C-alpha positions as CSV (number, residue, x, y, z in Angstrom):
1,M,47.7,-230.8,-174.7
2,T,46.2,-229.7,-171.3
3,A,46.8,-226.3,-169.8
4,G,48.9,-228.0,-167.1
5,E,51.1,-229.8,-169.6
6,A,51.5,-226.6,-171.7
7,H,52.5,-224.7,-168.5
8,D,55.1,-227.2,-167.5
9,L,56.6,-227.3,-171.0
10,Y,56.5,-223.5,-171.4
11,L,58.1,-223.0,-168.0
12,A,60.9,-225.4,-168.9
13,A,61.5,-223.6,-172.2
14,I,61.7,-220.1,-170.7
15,R,63.9,-221.3,-167.8
16,A,66.3,-222.7,-170.5
17,G,66.0,-219.4,-172.5
18,N,64.9,-221.4,-175.5
19,R,62.7,-219.1,-177.6
20,R,61.9,-221.6,-180.4
21,Q,60.9,-224.2,-177.8
22,A,58.6,-221.8,-176.0
23,L,56.9,-220.6,-179.1
24,G,56.5,-224.2,-180.2
25,V,54.6,-224.9,-177.0
26,V,52.3,-222.0,-177.8
27,D,51.8,-223.1,-181.4
28,L,51.0,-226.7,-180.3
29,A,48.5,-225.5,-177.7
30,L,46.7,-223.3,-180.2
31,A,46.7,-226.1,-182.7
32,G,45.1,-228.3,-180.1
33,G,42.3,-225.9,-179.5
34,M,43.5,-223.9,-176.5
35,D,42.2,-220.3,-176.5
36,A,44.2,-217.2,-175.8
37,R,42.6,-216.6,-172.4
38,T,43.7,-220.0,-171.2
39,L,47.2,-219.4,-172.4
40,Y,47.4,-216.1,-170.6
41,L,45.8,-217.3,-167.3
42,Q,47.1,-220.8,-167.1
43,V,50.4,-220.8,-168.9
44,F,52.0,-217.3,-169.2
45,Q,51.0,-215.8,-165.9
46,P,51.8,-218.8,-163.6
47,A,55.0,-219.5,-165.5
48,M,56.2,-215.9,-165.0
49,H,55.1,-215.9,-161.4
50,E,57.4,-218.9,-160.9
51,I,60.2,-217.1,-162.7
52,G,59.7,-214.2,-160.3
53,R,59.8,-216.5,-157.3
54,L,63.0,-218.1,-158.5
55,W,64.6,-214.7,-159.1
56,Q,63.6,-213.5,-155.6
57,E,65.1,-216.5,-154.0
58,N,68.3,-216.0,-156.0
59,L,67.9,-219.4,-157.8
60,I,68.1,-217.7,-161.2
61,T,69.9,-214.5,-162.3
62,V,68.6,-211.1,-163.4
63,A,69.7,-212.1,-166.9
64,D,67.7,-215.3,-166.7
65,E,64.6,-213.4,-165.6
66,H,65.0,-210.8,-168.4
67,L,65.3,-213.5,-171.0
68,A,62.2,-215.3,-169.8
69,T,60.3,-212.0,-169.9
70,A,61.5,-211.2,-173.4
71,V,60.4,-214.7,-174.7
72,T,57.0,-214.2,-173.1
73,Q,56.6,-210.8,-174.6
74,L,57.4,-212.3,-178.0
75,A,54.8,-215.0,-177.5
76,M,52.2,-212.4,-176.5
77,S,53.0,-210.3,-179.5
78,R,52.4,-213.2,-181.8
79,L,49.1,-213.9,-180.2
80,Y,48.1,-210.2,-180.4
81,E,48.7,-210.2,-184.2
82,Q,46.4,-213.2,-184.6
83,L,43.7,-212.0,-182.3
84,F,43.5,-208.3,-182.8
85,G,45.2,-207.4,-186.0
86,D,42.1,-206.7,-188.0
87,R,39.8,-205.5,-185.2
88,A,38.0,-202.3,-186.0
89,D,35.6,-202.0,-183.1
90,A,36.4,-200.2,-179.8
91,G,35.0,-200.5,-176.3
92,P,36.0,-198.6,-173.2
93,L,39.5,-197.1,-173.4
94,L,42.3,-197.9,-170.9
95,V,45.6,-196.1,-170.9
96,A,48.3,-198.2,-169.2
97,A,51.7,-197.1,-168.0
98,C,54.5,-198.1,-165.7
99,A,55.5,-195.5,-163.1
100,Q,58.5,-193.4,-164.0
101,D,61.7,-195.4,-163.4
102,E,59.7,-198.7,-163.4
103,R,60.9,-201.3,-165.9
104,H,58.7,-204.3,-165.2
105,E,55.9,-204.0,-167.8
106,L,54.8,-207.6,-168.5
107,G,51.9,-207.7,-166.0
108,L,50.5,-204.4,-167.3
109,R,50.7,-205.7,-170.9
110,M,48.7,-208.8,-169.8
111,I,46.0,-206.5,-168.3
112,C,45.7,-204.7,-171.7
113,D,45.5,-207.9,-173.7
114,L,43.0,-209.6,-171.4
115,L,40.7,-206.6,-171.6
116,E,41.0,-206.4,-175.3
117,L,39.8,-210.0,-175.4
118,D,36.6,-208.6,-173.8
119,G,36.2,-205.8,-176.3
120,W,38.1,-203.0,-174.6
121,D,40.4,-200.6,-176.5
122,T,43.8,-200.1,-174.8
123,V,46.8,-197.8,-175.1
124,F,49.9,-199.5,-173.7
125,L,52.7,-197.0,-173.0
126,G,55.2,-199.5,-171.5
127,A,58.0,-198.9,-169.0
128,S,59.1,-195.8,-167.2
129,V,56.6,-193.2,-168.5
130,P,57.4,-189.6,-167.3
131,V,54.5,-188.2,-165.2
132,E,54.0,-185.1,-167.4
133,D,53.9,-187.2,-170.6
134,L,51.4,-189.6,-169.0
135,V,49.1,-186.7,-167.9
136,R,49.2,-185.1,-171.3
137,M,48.2,-188.4,-172.9
138,V,45.4,-188.9,-170.5
139,V,44.0,-185.4,-171.0
140,E,44.1,-185.8,-174.8
141,R,42.6,-189.3,-174.9
142,R,40.1,-189.1,-172.1
143,P,40.2,-192.8,-171.2
144,E,37.7,-194.4,-168.9
145,V,40.5,-196.0,-167.0
146,V,44.2,-195.4,-166.3
147,A,46.3,-198.3,-165.0
148,L,49.6,-197.7,-163.3
149,S,52.2,-200.3,-162.2
150,A,55.1,-200.5,-159.8
151,S,57.1,-203.5,-158.7
152,I,59.2,-202.1,-155.9
153,T,58.6,-199.8,-153.0
154,P,60.9,-196.9,-154.1
155,H,58.7,-196.4,-157.1
156,L,55.5,-195.9,-155.1
157,A,56.3,-192.2,-154.8
158,R,56.1,-191.9,-158.6
159,V,52.8,-193.7,-158.7
160,R,51.4,-191.3,-156.1
161,E,52.7,-188.3,-158.1
162,A,51.1,-189.6,-161.2
163,V,47.7,-190.2,-159.5
164,Q,47.7,-186.7,-158.0
165,A,48.8,-185.1,-161.3
166,I,45.9,-186.8,-163.2
167,R,43.4,-185.8,-160.5
168,E,44.6,-182.2,-160.7
169,A,44.6,-182.1,-164.5
170,M,41.1,-183.5,-164.7
171,P,39.0,-182.2,-161.7
172,E,35.9,-183.1,-163.7
173,G,35.4,-186.4,-165.5
174,A,38.6,-188.0,-164.1
175,P,39.2,-191.6,-165.2
176,V,39.1,-194.6,-162.8
177,I,42.6,-195.1,-161.7
178,A,43.8,-198.7,-161.1
179,I,47.2,-199.4,-159.6
180,G,49.0,-202.7,-159.2
181,G,52.2,-204.6,-159.3
182,R,54.4,-206.4,-156.8
183,A,54.9,-203.3,-154.7
184,F,51.2,-203.4,-153.8
185,A,51.0,-207.1,-152.8
186,G,49.2,-207.8,-149.6
187,D,48.1,-204.2,-149.0
188,E,44.8,-203.5,-150.8
189,A,44.3,-200.3,-148.7
190,L,47.4,-198.9,-150.3
191,A,45.5,-197.9,-153.4
192,E,43.1,-195.8,-151.4
193,R,45.9,-194.2,-149.5
194,M,47.6,-193.2,-152.7
195,G,44.4,-191.7,-154.2
196,A,43.6,-194.5,-156.6
197,D,40.3,-196.3,-157.1
198,L,41.3,-199.9,-157.0
199,T,44.1,-202.4,-156.9
200,A,44.5,-206.2,-157.1
201,K,47.2,-208.8,-156.6
202,D,47.8,-209.6,-160.3
203,A,46.9,-208.8,-163.9
204,V,43.9,-211.2,-163.9
205,E,42.3,-209.7,-160.9
206,V,42.8,-206.1,-162.0
207,A,41.2,-207.0,-165.4
208,E,38.3,-208.8,-163.7
209,R,37.6,-205.9,-161.3
210,L,37.6,-203.4,-164.1
211,K,35.2,-205.5,-166.2
212,E,32.9,-205.8,-163.1
213,R,33.0,-202.1,-162.5
214,F,32.1,-201.1,-166.0
215,A,29.5,-203.8,-166.4
216,A,27.6,-202.4,-163.4
């Protein structure tokens, strides 16, 4: 099975909300020798981008989008167990969180998994993390990177608040702060205006920029 074939079958399955069919596509792809990175980059991410486009154009409902997301989260969780369940080593640490009130967490989860494939250690806090709790975690864990996500413009204020709070709590040795999500699409300068260090258009690009930065 090629990546293109897997993508088409997987997209059809999640559009239909068929969990067993979607997981079956993943299992067949793995059995055929497809690696996890290819599944993430050429199956999961483009399929979910298409689901997002369909939702934005009112061709599917919010419930349809949520179901597709839930199925993809399940598929990623199964992959995680296979790939990282027994890993004991740890590379650079990233703490990832969605801005307070932000519920779309799948892209941020993809960043964490892609980086772990390259030896990073990640702490994924998920959706709607209060600023004060995030800052406490960052101060305690001292990660090399904090990744923050927002999908809609009203949540940008929370991202800015989180960036400022981390900077104030750690005037020395502050982590690199990466911000991303649909709210930042098409405006790379927005990250700098909000006090962050970098942004990118999607999970793959954020992960690649972070790897390049820490390889230098």
